[in-house]
C-alpha positions as CSV (number, residue, x, y, z in Angstrom):
1,X,-23.9,48.4,-59.1
2,X,-22.9,52.0,-59.3
3,X,-23.5,52.0,-63.1
4,X,-27.0,50.8,-62.5
5,X,-27.8,53.3,-59.8
6,X,-26.5,56.0,-62.1
7,X,-28.4,54.6,-65.0
8,X,-31.5,54.6,-62.9
9,X,-31.1,58.3,-61.7
10,X,-30.8,59.4,-65.3
11,X,-33.9,57.7,-66.4
12,X,-35.7,59.1,-63.3
13,X,-34.5,62.4,-64.2
14,X,-35.6,62.2,-67.7
15,X,-39.1,61.1,-66.7
16,X,-39.4,63.9,-64.4
17,X,-38.1,66.3,-66.9
18,X,-40.6,65.2,-69.5
19,X,-43.4,65.5,-67.2
20,X,-42.5,69.0,-66.1
21,X,-42.4,70.1,-69.6
22,X,-45.8,68.7,-70.4
23,X,-47.0,70.2,-67.3
24,X,-45.4,73.6,-68.5
25,X,-47.3,73.4,-71.7
26,X,-50.6,72.5,-69.8
27,X,-50.2,75.6,-67.6
28,X,-49.4,77.8,-70.6
29,X,-52.7,76.5,-72.3
30,X,-54.7,77.1,-69.1
31,X,-53.5,80.7,-69.0
32,X,-54.4,81.3,-72.6
33,X,-57.9,80.0,-71.8
34,X,-58.1,82.2,-68.8
35,X,-56.9,85.3,-70.7
36,X,-59.7,84.5,-73.3
37,X,-62.2,84.4,-70.5
38,X,-61.0,87.5,-69.0
39,X,-61.4,89.2,-72.5
40,X,-64.9,87.9,-72.9
41,X,-66.0,89.2,-69.5
42,X,-64.4,92.7,-70.1
43,X,-65.5,92.7,-74.0
44,X,-62.0,93.5,-74.7
45,X,-61.4,92.8,-78.4
46,X,-57.8,93.4,-78.5
47,X,-57.1,91.1,-75.4
48,X,-59.4,88.3,-77.0
49,X,-57.7,88.5,-80.5
50,X,-54.4,88.2,-78.7
51,X,-55.3,84.5,-77.9
52,X,-56.2,83.6,-81.5
53,X,-53.7,83.0,-84.2
54,X,-53.8,85.0,-87.5
55,X,-53.8,81.6,-89.1
56,X,-57.1,80.8,-87.4
57,X,-59.7,78.7,-89.5
58,X,-62.7,76.9,-88.6
59,X,-65.7,75.9,-90.5
60,X,-64.7,78.2,-93.5
61,X,-64.3,81.2,-91.0
62,X,-60.9,82.8,-91.0
63,X,-59.3,85.1,-88.7
64,X,-60.8,88.4,-90.3
65,X,-64.3,86.9,-90.1
66,X,-63.7,85.9,-86.5
67,X,-62.3,89.4,-85.7
68,X,-65.4,91.1,-87.2
69,X,-67.8,88.9,-85.5
70,X,-66.2,89.5,-82.2
71,X,-66.2,93.2,-82.6
72,X,-69.9,93.2,-83.5
73,X,-70.7,91.0,-80.7
74,X,-68.9,93.2,-78.1
75,X,-70.8,96.2,-79.4
76,X,-74.1,94.4,-79.3
77,X,-73.9,93.0,-76.1
78,X,-75.0,95.2,-73.3
79,X,-73.5,92.8,-70.8
80,X,-71.6,89.6,-71.0
81,X,-70.6,87.2,-68.2
82,X,-68.6,84.0,-69.3
83,X,-67.4,81.2,-66.9
84,X,-65.4,78.4,-68.2
85,X,-65.0,75.2,-66.5
86,X,-61.7,73.3,-66.4
87,X,-60.6,72.0,-69.6
88,X,-59.1,68.7,-70.5
89,X,-56.0,69.4,-72.2
90,X,-53.9,67.0,-74.7
91,X,-50.6,68.1,-76.0
92,X,-48.9,66.5,-79.0
93,X,-45.8,68.5,-80.0
94,X,-46.7,72.0,-81.1
95,X,-50.4,71.2,-81.4
96,X,-53.0,70.9,-78.6
97,X,-56.7,70.4,-77.9
98,X,-58.7,71.8,-75.0
99,X,-62.2,70.6,-74.3
100,X,-64.5,71.9,-71.6
101,X,-67.8,73.4,-70.8
102,X,-68.9,77.0,-70.4
103,X,-71.8,79.3,-69.3
104,X,-72.3,82.5,-71.0
105,X,-74.9,85.0,-70.0
106,X,-75.5,88.0,-72.3
107,X,-78.0,90.8,-72.3
108,X,-79.0,92.1,-75.6
109,X,-81.5,94.7,-76.0
110,X,-82.6,94.3,-72.4
111,X,-83.1,90.6,-72.8
112,X,-80.9,88.0,-70.9
113,X,-79.7,85.0,-72.8
114,X,-78.2,82.1,-71.0
115,X,-75.9,79.7,-73.0
116,X,-74.3,76.5,-71.6
117,X,-72.2,74.6,-73.9
118,X,-69.2,72.6,-74.7
119,X,-66.2,73.8,-76.6
120,X,-63.4,72.1,-78.3
121,X,-60.5,74.4,-79.0
122,X,-57.5,73.6,-81.2
123,X,-54.2,75.3,-80.5
124,X,-50.9,75.5,-81.9
125,X,-47.5,76.7,-80.4
126,X,-45.6,79.2,-82.4
127,X,-43.0,81.9,-81.8
128,X,-45.4,83.8,-79.5
129,X,-46.5,80.8,-77.5
130,X,-49.8,78.9,-77.7
131,X,-52.8,80.4,-79.8
132,X,-56.1,79.2,-80.9
133,X,-56.2,78.0,-84.4
134,X,-59.8,76.4,-84.5
135,X,-63.0,75.8,-82.6
136,X,-64.3,79.1,-81.9
């Protein structure tokens, strides 16, 4: 009887530990997405690029093309307001995906442009934590 109780407790601890580890990864990814939002709203290129992996590639666009695009857009936009809705996050080992909606309002040459859309970010966990590897 004691053996079964001990086994049951060990299984419960293992389940809770597994859940908390996955929850920890979800929180880290959520923080990364919030950092990216903050970078967009402040048009902070350095902060934005800190959320992206140097190995980023998506639709034949690598990190250097993304960096150039971000720098040019931040210079061109007179104002930028970005709101991200809660993302659905799925984690599989050191890879993850985050999907959600956003609303972006930019002002370019005095004209306002409102963009509502969906985003599907691909992420990888490396030595520096979670980084975006695709989907921008």
